[in-house]
C-alpha positions in Angstrom: 30.9 101.3 92.9 31.0 98.0 89.8 33.3 95.9 90.6 33.2 95.1 86.7 35.5 96.8 84.7 34.5 98.3 81.4 37.6 99.5 79.9 38.9 96.8 77.8 42.0 98.6 76.7 44.6 97.9 79.0 47.7 99.7 79.3 50.9 98.7 78.7 54.8 99.8 77.6 54.9 99.9 74.3 57.2 97.1 73.8 55.0 94.6 76.0 52.1 96.1 74.2 54.0 94.3 70.9 54.5 91.8 72.7 51.5 91.1 74.7 49.0 93.5 73.5 46.8 90.8 71.5 47.1 88.3 74.5 45.7 90.8 77.1 43.1 92.2 74.8 42.0 89.2 74.1 41.3 88.1 77.9 40.0 91.9 78.5 37.1 90.8 75.6 36.6 87.3 77.7 36.5 88.8 80.6 33.5 91.4 79.2 31.9 88.5 77.8 31.8 86.5 81.1 30.2 89.8 82.6 27.3 89.8 80.1 27.3 86.1 80.3 26.1 86.8 83.7 24.1 89.4 83.0 22.1 86.8 80.5 21.6 84.6 83.1 24.0 82.2 81.0 26.5 80.1 82.3 30.4 80.9 81.9 31.8 79.6 79.2 34.5 77.1 79.2 36.8 78.1 76.4 38.2 75.8 73.8 41.9 74.9 72.9 41.2 77.2 69.8 39.9 80.3 72.0 42.3 80.2 74.0 45.2 79.6 71.5 44.2 82.1 69.4 46.6 85.2 70.0 49.7 83.1 69.9 48.5 81.0 66.8 47.5 84.3 64.7 50.5 86.1 65.8 52.6 83.0 64.8 51.3 83.6 61.5 51.5 87.3 61.2 51.1 89.0 57.9 47.2 89.9 57.1 45.7 87.8 59.2 47.4 89.0 62.1 46.2 92.1 61.2 42.7 91.1 60.3 43.0 89.9 63.7 44.1 93.1 65.3 41.0 95.4 63.4 38.8 92.6 64.4 39.9 92.3 68.0 39.5 96.3 67.9 35.7 96.2 66.3 34.8 93.6 69.0 36.1 95.8 71.6 33.8 98.8 70.1 30.9 96.7 70.2 31.9 95.5 74.1 32.8 98.2 76.2 29.9 100.5 75.3 27.4 97.6 75.2 28.8 96.2 78.9 28.7 99.8 80.1 25.0 100.0 78.9 24.1 96.8 80.4 25.6 97.7 83.8 24.4 100.9 83.9 20.4 99.3 83.3 21.1 96.6 86.2 22.0 99.4 88.4 18.9 101.1 87.8 17.1 97.9 88.8 15.8 96.7 85.5 16.5 93.6 83.6 19.5 93.6 81.2 19.7 90.2 80.4 17.1 90.2 77.0 19.7 92.8 75.7 22.9 90.6 77.4 21.6 87.5 75.5 21.9 89.8 72.1 25.4 91.2 72.8 26.5 87.1 73.9 25.5 86.3 71.0 26.9 88.9 69.1 30.1 88.6 70.9 30.4 84.7 70.1 29.6 85.5 66.1 32.3 87.7 66.2 34.7 85.7 68.2 34.3 82.5 66.5 34.6 84.4 63.3 38.2 85.5 64.4 39.3 82.2 65.5 38.6 80.8 62.3 41.5 83.0 60.7 44.0 80.7 62.8 44.9 76.8 62.4 43.5 74.8 64.6 46.2 74.3 67.6 47.1 70.5 67.9 45.3 70.5 71.2 42.0 71.3 69.5 42.3 69.2 66.5 40.6 65.9 66.7 42.3 62.5 66.8 42.4 59.4 64.1 42.0 56.5 65.2 44.9 54.3 65.2 
């Protein structure tokens, strides 16, 4: 049996999903990305403050940016879920999935970083000016 979940749509109550859905889905995407990185032979990434704070930042913005973020997360999930499942299937057959995993990892980073640019940088991630 596979220890890495490939279902990136965690269940939640309607009220909880409205409030926490974005954060939960964002975290699930990053869990899947960690598995992809491991299959690619890439060291786990330490997410920046901008990546960690993205759900809260974009939720605070609301409007079209929030809707675009939700849509982008749905799109990224649609890429990662079958991609990870395929990588795990290849790996389970004893074949190397490293090259395909590296490609999926790079696609994940490009899409994720584009989403993060929707929200302003959090105070923790802004460079400090010398006094």
